[in-house]
C-alpha angles and dihedrals in degrees: 000000000000122000125239121301097211133189121188112204096190118164111250116235119218105211105213098150141007093250122153091242094057092045091052091046091052090051091050092050092048092047092049092050090056090048091052091049092049092048093046092053092049094047091051090054094047094047089057093048093049093043094234104172096203138005142175125198141179136185119206118196127176088358092300131108102247103168135017132178144180121195136182124348135327086195115024095189094053093035091234109167121236110240135182088262096048112127118241137171105256092195112185095009079084088075091071089060091051091048092051091052091050092049089051089059091047091050091049091053092244096115139029121213087219093061113116116252088225088079088068104035134028088213086087108076096195140018098259097103111073130193089255090058091057093051095044097043091239097120096099118096111352103000112252096014101102145356116257117162107238118176093176094059089046086065088074088072085078092062091050093050094045095049093046098044105023088232134105120246092249092056092046092052092051094046098040103037118005100049102036092045093042092238086167097160094056127096126206094227141340101261100039092113094048088049091046094133090056094051102033095095095046100039106023133223096277093059093043091052090052092048090051090053092046091054089064085073093048110131119238116244123246139173139208112241136183114319093003104300112158108219128190105238135183128274118260116266110296093218093077107109107137143091094280096061144327111093120127120209147147132245091250094049091048088053089058089052091049094049091050090052091054091046088053094235092150106032135006122269093252091051091050091049089053090054090050094050116103111253116246116227126226088265093052098257119144108238127209095248137065128189102317095334137077111242120197132177106209115182089330093312117117114227120191113191152144136193134213118214132167096178089248137012102032141028136169141195127205116180127173130188100193097187089057093041085233132142136179121196121182129178126187141177093228135060090237095089091075110001093084093064094065121087135132087311091055114152096015117140095265100042093111091067089055087069108095093213094050091045092051090050092051091045091055088061093041092251099111097094094195097317091137094080095055095039092050090049091050091050094048091048090051093050091048091050091051091050092049094048095050114113128210115232122225130209119261123190118257089237092060092045091050091055089062095054111116146083122289128192121206109204093183090054096059092278092295113176124217120196115206118201137167131227109185106299093347126097114209130193125199130188104196130269089021127084121268119262131201122248122201129222122239089170135354090276106027124072132181137199123226094217103036136064094224130076142198126246122190129201104217122243112272119192109301091349110098122219116283130212136214131178115228123201115171107305093343123095124188117200123212137206115231107230100173 
């Protein structure tokens, strides 16, 4: 894979005198350059170990882009290099946009965080869940008791925003962030061009044309499998277009967003600080999350962060050190960027420092405090787990594969239809309108996917009865009806 394409955007210093200020500034610039170089070297090593096909990164310091990088490939098959302006799914980094919009309404006196979510959705049967519980991921169980990350409940933020503003989340993002900040390489969500008729009135032809062009730079999705095989996987569901996930952006555009946050272009400093303050549970415990952001105190250093994670295909990391006016943003077309940091301690207060990239970043600024040992252990454990879970495919005769070809409807899965086809000795499954993906045989009737936790199990053809299909995920099995 290609090495980093790096651009240092270091502020030039015009030496007009030998003043103490200029001397100190020169030392700072020189020190930062060494830190960037050390971090770049480490990231390049880690990307190779974790088999991340392509990655973009940016460091913002003192509200300026000081370092940008693109590494590897946005498209492995076409050998298209990943660049700082390559388009990636940012997944749950989207939640920070939704939180900022909510805090704008709070600041304007148009919304109270203590309002019940039932005012905005009939899915809530009583008034116990408040807006603050949605943003802090404390809505599960008894609201306010404990932190449990819940992307589905975060979706209800959309209903709040739409009722209060009369606008959909997509429109709000474009009008509040993308256009004012000139985030011209970003796209509201993956399928906005396909759904052009739906969005024409709200977004206009000029924007839709730009989004269509931007999508030409959209990175392909990949996944780490088994002993380190890089497999081409499918894009995340194209229906995601809300505050929980769905935005597409670039490292450089996200830097514009970050700078605007620190310049308080959206909400006042005190409102932002409130969002970055750990939520206190009903029992008085400080939880690892604020209002839309994770908030961690690590050896006396405040870390504000979020991750994006689709499970496969894309992941993202957004880490801020406010007291140092320092930010790292990383985007990748593989889950490996962040997936390795999660284990049985997932979502604890210090989980961000179990990420090897975040730890290396903090180390470069002498803020790691020994995080390398734990982050390396987490990475090695993750790699070992991937290796152990890898399955070996067997050969199945074309005749048997052909008997499985057909269309299957799953009534218990919202009438989803899977189309099974064969290409030579390969069995392919497609869920329209997505692309087909290959499934691999572990027996003549059982098939697995290399980038999903569920599998397919066929009942062989018997006389006039055609083969039947069920999807198996853990202990759950979903039966289908063969319709063709």
